[in-house]
C-alpha positions, 0 to 999 in steps of 0.5 A: 342153121337152127330149126325153128318151131312153125307152130311158136307164131311170130309175135309174143305169146297172147296169154303170157303177155297179157295184163292181170284183171281187176279182180284179181289185182285186186284181191291181192291188193286186199290181200296184201293189206290184211296182211300188214294190219295183222302184222300191225296190230298184233305187234302194237299187242304186244308193244301195249302190253309190257308197256301196260304191264310196267305201268300196272307194277308202278301203280301196284307199288305206289299205292301200297306206300301211300297205304302202307304210309297213312296207316302209319300216320293212324296211329298202327304200334308195332305191337299190334302188327305182331299181337303183342296187346301189351304195347296197346294197353289192354291183355286180350283180344278182345280189349285189343278190338274195342281199342282198335274201334275207338281208335277208329280201326274197322274190322274186315269181316269174311274171307 
């Protein structure tokens, strides 16, 4: 025969069987909800960042191609890009600047 502890009582332990208080249940719910929101926000940030970077690269590429086609259609000659002024029919930079102004090109000043 086994000896029983007389102080154990006959029913379940009242401290262990007590349901959680409403405050602690709400606090756990809020903490878990905040953790879930943080995971969604961080995941969304990285997903949107990669999409945005790809879109910016694609947009930049199309703008550069469009602007290059525009400059080419205006009549930019290879000689101007290589600073070979003879292809423009001029002999120095000053005459090349005058030619560019006459053709409608504008110079950007400064850095």
